C-alpha positions, 0 to 999 in steps of 0.5 A: 500500500502506497503512503500518500505524500504530504505536500510541502509546507508553504512559508507564511506570508508576513502580515503587514502592519495596518496604517493605524499601527504604522502611524502609531509606531511613527509617532512613538519614534518621533516622540522618542527622537524629539525627546532625546533631541530636546534633552540634548539641547537642554544639556547643551544649554546648561553646559555651554550657555550657562542655563540654570533652569526656568526661562531660556530668555533673559528678557520678559514682556513689559506692558508699558515699555515692551521689554524688561529684564527677566526677574531672578534670571541666572546665567551660571557664567556670571549674569544674575538679575534680582527679583526687581528686574535689575542686573544686580546680585541682590535686591534694592531696598525701596525705602532708601537707607539713611545716608545712602547715595543711590545712583541709577544707571539707565541705558541699553546693552552697553550700559547693561554689559552685554557680551560680544555679538560676533562669535565668528570673530571672537567668543572670549567676551560672549558673557560679562560677569556681574562684577565686570559691568560699568556699575560694578566698577563705578560703585567702589570708585565713588565710595572711595573718592566721595568719602561716602560709606554707603554708595549704590550704583544700580544697573537698570539698563535693558538691551535694545531699548531706545530713549522713549523707554527711559521716559516710561521707565522713569515714571513706571519704576525708577523714581520709586527707588528715590535716586540721588543721581541718574546716569543715562548712557545712550547713543548707538540705538536711536541717535543716528537714524537717517530715514526721514520716516523714522518714528521713535515709537512706531519704528521700534522693532523689538516689540517682544512679539506683542504687536503680532500676538495682540494685533489682528488674528491672522495666520501669520500672527498665529505662526508667530505666536507659536514660534515665540512660545516654542523659542521660550519653552523648547530647548531645541528650538531655542538652540536652533534659533540662536544658531541661525542668529549667529550665522547672520553676520557671516551671511551679510554682504559687506557694503550692502545698500547705497553709498552714503552721501554725507551732506544729505545724510547729515541733513536727514540726521538733524531732521530725524534726531530733532523730532525723535530722540532729542525730544525724549532726552528733553522730556527726561531732563524736564521730569528730573529737573521737576523731581530735583534729581541731578542727571548726567547724560552720556554719549557712548563709545562706538567702535567705528570711531576708533580708526586713529587707534588701530595701531594699539589695537590687539589683532582681534579688535582690528578684525572686529573694526574691519568687519564693522566698517565692511558691514555698512554702506560705503561712506558710513565711517565718514558719516558717523565721524561727522555725525557724533559731534553734531549729536553731542553738541545738540544733546548738551544744548538740550540738557544744560539749560534744564540742569543736566550735565552732558559727557561725551564718552566717544573719545576716552580710549586714546592711550589704552593698550588692551582690547576695549570693544567686543563688537560695534559698541559693546565693551570688554571688562577693561573698556567698562573699567575705563569708562567707569573711571571717566564717569567717576572723574566727572561726578567728583569734579562736578560734585556740587552739582551732581552729588546731593543725597536726598532724604 
């Protein structure tokens, strides 16, 4: 009897995953990869950028002046903001202690002590410690030279602000701290505009996204709002966005724009300055005269004015200078050198009749040997120390006018 043959087994065809399972698997994989990337970015920020947890950004939205310093913000590389939003390690007593000479420093990024913004040329001064800012040097200088035991120099500067922000900040915050002397350090941000359509308020670009978010609910505003949220909440997005920002100077074509015609540019400058920044300076001076608070208005140093001192510049500072000049339209250096004396004269003429003093700081480094600038207008610790010394000289020389301790 013949045994029937068993047919060979055919291999089973693998069952393909359903679309739903594929989608779920892809989403899980995406979450894992995204989570690892987010964790890696967070660790990078902590190791390389001084991140200490909490807010990534050192600024916060302010309903009145658009932008302020994030309170209690810390960069472990040496930056600390107190709970009042000042660049200071400790809080400031609202009720000023008896016998205290309280000086308030107002201004933008140079007064704040921002580090260099051109890391493709130099990273050494990316961050300045709280002990390396103008106020940190000025405070002990004044204590010693004025013979006053308790001197406070409080840094209330906020990077990117213009002179109209001072007008708001004085009324909103500063006057409540009973200042005995106010120092304004300004110039670069809003003194040298040449566009006759410029408007001190409408042209301000750093609105901290407020206009897009609070304005008409468009698709663009929705994207802007979500992008801003991610920039402040996602370490990965924050790192990528900062990397793109750091690449911009490398991608910017030197000499962009039309060459500057000097006579036309200076005429436009006078028109714009008179209708914008000068009015804000005048109104700040008027308020402080009414309050009886001595005031020193200062014009900040600018790298583009330093060609005469290139021989004593370190090599890296010469490269900073050359990049600075090449990044502007042809004729810019000639323009800024001609514009500064005009602006200095106009500011002095504005504040002097109102009881304020003016100090031009654009030419205070003729004999310095070390590096002074970290980019177009920000200073090294040595640059800040020399500037503080010059300010201390001015205060001591004009002590009768500027040093009045208010009860």
